[in-house]
C-alpha positions in Angstrom: -101.3 -65.5 -80.8 -101.1 -61.7 -81.0 -101.7 -61.4 -77.3 -98.9 -63.8 -76.4 -96.4 -62.0 -78.6 -97.5 -58.6 -77.2 -97.1 -59.9 -73.6 -93.7 -61.4 -74.4 -92.5 -58.1 -75.9 -93.7 -56.1 -72.9 -92.1 -58.7 -70.5 -88.8 -58.4 -72.4 -89.0 -54.6 -72.2 -89.6 -54.6 -68.4 -86.8 -57.0 -67.8 -84.3 -55.0 -69.8 -85.3 -51.7 -68.1 -84.9 -53.4 -64.7 -81.5 -54.7 -65.6 -80.4 -51.2 -66.7 -81.5 -49.7 -63.4 -79.7 -52.3 -61.4 -76.5 -51.8 -63.5 -76.7 -48.0 -62.8 -77.2 -48.5 -59.1 -74.1 -50.8 -58.9 -72.0 -48.2 -60.8 -73.0 -45.3 -58.5 -72.4 -47.3 -55.4 -68.9 -48.2 -56.5 -68.2 -44.6 -57.5 -69.2 -43.3 -54.1 -66.4 -45.2 -52.3 -64.2 -42.5 -50.8 -61.3 -42.4 -48.4 -62.3 -41.6 -44.8 -60.5 -38.9 -42.9 -57.6 -40.2 -40.9 -56.6 -38.0 -37.9 -53.1 -39.5 -38.1 -52.8 -38.9 -41.8 -51.2 -36.0 -43.8 -53.0 -32.7 -44.1 -52.0 -30.1 -46.7 -52.5 -26.4 -45.8 -51.9 -23.7 -48.3 -51.1 -20.1 -47.3 -53.4 -19.1 -50.2 -55.1 -21.1 -52.9 -55.5 -18.2 -55.3 -52.8 -15.9 -56.8 -53.9 -12.7 -58.5 -51.2 -11.6 -61.0 -53.0 -8.3 -61.4 -51.9 -6.5 -64.5 -48.8 -8.0 -66.0 -46.8 -7.1 -69.1 -46.8 -9.4 -72.1 -43.7 -11.6 -72.1 -42.8 -11.0 -68.4 -42.1 -13.7 -65.9 -45.4 -15.6 -65.2 -44.0 -17.7 -62.4 -45.8 -17.6 -59.0 -45.5 -19.8 -56.0 -48.0 -21.5 -53.7 -46.5 -22.2 -50.3 -48.0 -25.1 -48.3 -47.3 -27.0 -45.1 -48.0 -30.6 -44.0 -49.9 -29.9 -40.8 -50.8 -33.6 -40.4 -49.1 -36.4 -38.5 -47.7 -38.5 -41.4 -45.7 -37.8 -44.6 -47.5 -35.9 -47.4 -47.0 -37.1 -51.0 -48.1 -35.2 -54.0 -49.1 -37.9 -56.5 -50.2 -35.8 -59.5 -50.6 -32.2 -60.6 -52.8 -31.3 -63.6 -53.4 -27.8 -65.0 -56.5 -26.7 -66.8 -54.6 -25.9 -70.0 -51.2 -26.1 -71.7 -50.6 -22.4 -71.0 -50.1 -23.2 -67.3 -47.1 -25.3 -66.2 -46.9 -26.5 -62.6 -43.8 -27.7 -60.9 -44.1 -29.6 -57.6 -41.9 -31.5 -55.1 -41.5 -35.2 -56.0 -40.3 -36.2 -52.5 -42.5 -36.7 -49.4 -43.0 -33.7 -47.2 -42.7 -34.7 -43.5 -45.1 -33.4 -40.8 -44.4 -29.8 -40.0 -42.4 -29.2 -43.1 -43.2 -26.7 -45.8 -42.6 -26.6 -49.6 -43.8 -24.8 -52.7 -45.6 -25.5 -55.9 -44.5 -23.2 -58.7 -47.0 -22.3 -61.4 -45.8 -20.7 -64.6 -48.4 -18.9 -66.9 -47.5 -18.2 -70.5 -47.7 -14.4 -70.6 -47.4 -14.2 -74.4 -51.2 -14.1 -74.8 -52.7 -10.6 -74.1 -56.0 -10.4 -72.2 -57.7 -11.7 -69.0 -57.0 -15.2 -67.7 -58.3 -17.4 -65.0 -56.8 -20.9 -64.7 -56.8 -23.8 -62.2 -54.3 -26.4 -61.2 -55.5 -29.6 -59.5 -53.2 -31.1 -56.9 -53.7 -34.8 -56.1 -52.2 -36.0 -52.8 -52.5 -38.8 -50.2 -54.7 -36.6 -48.1 -58.5 -36.4 -47.5 -59.8 -34.9 -49.7 -57.4 -36.2 -52.3 -57.8 -33.2 -54.7 -57.1 -29.6 -53.9 -57.5 -26.8 -56.5 -55.2 -23.8 -56.9 -56.2 -20.8 -59.0 -54.4 -18.1 -60.9 -55.9 -15.0 -62.5 -54.9 -11.7 -63.9 -54.6 -9.6 -67.1 -51.7 -9.7 -69.5 -51.2 -6.3 -71.2 -49.1 -5.3 -74.1 -47.0 -2.2 -73.2 -46.4 -1.4 -76.9 -50.1 -1.2 -77.8 -52.4 1.4 -76.4 -55.7 0.1 -75.2 -58.3 0.7 -72.6 -56.4 -1.3 -70.0 -53.0 0.4 -70.8 -54.6 3.9 -71.0 -56.2 3.4 -67.6 -52.9 2.3 -66.1 -51.1 5.3 -67.7 -53.7 7.6 -66.3 -52.9 6.3 -62.8 -49.2 7.0 -63.3 -49.6 10.8 -63.9 
């Protein structure tokens, strides 16, 4: 009787492990479904995907622009824009960008926080690949407080 119970428990264990492996295989095969490149589709081309603010004063204008062009053969549509944190606010065109046309995506960084920053903004479009990443970086300095960064800058001004 002990042998039968042991065999049944082992059989149940093997069946459950096999079912979990099959479930994982099905999930990964569905996740790997990607759009194929369409030579007649839209293609987004940025002049630059990184903006370096350099050293910027606290409270100054933190708005920068990313210029892009639709170099594809059909209309480009930006479907969603997502920043890596609440301190970065992107603004993007809501209308379609026709082939050959250019537009801009504005990114405003909150310059009230002193120190180095490096943030990203994900742009989702009807292109392949669907997601493009823009990056901003720099250092916010407080002009009213002396510090290693401000002193270094002042030394360069002499």
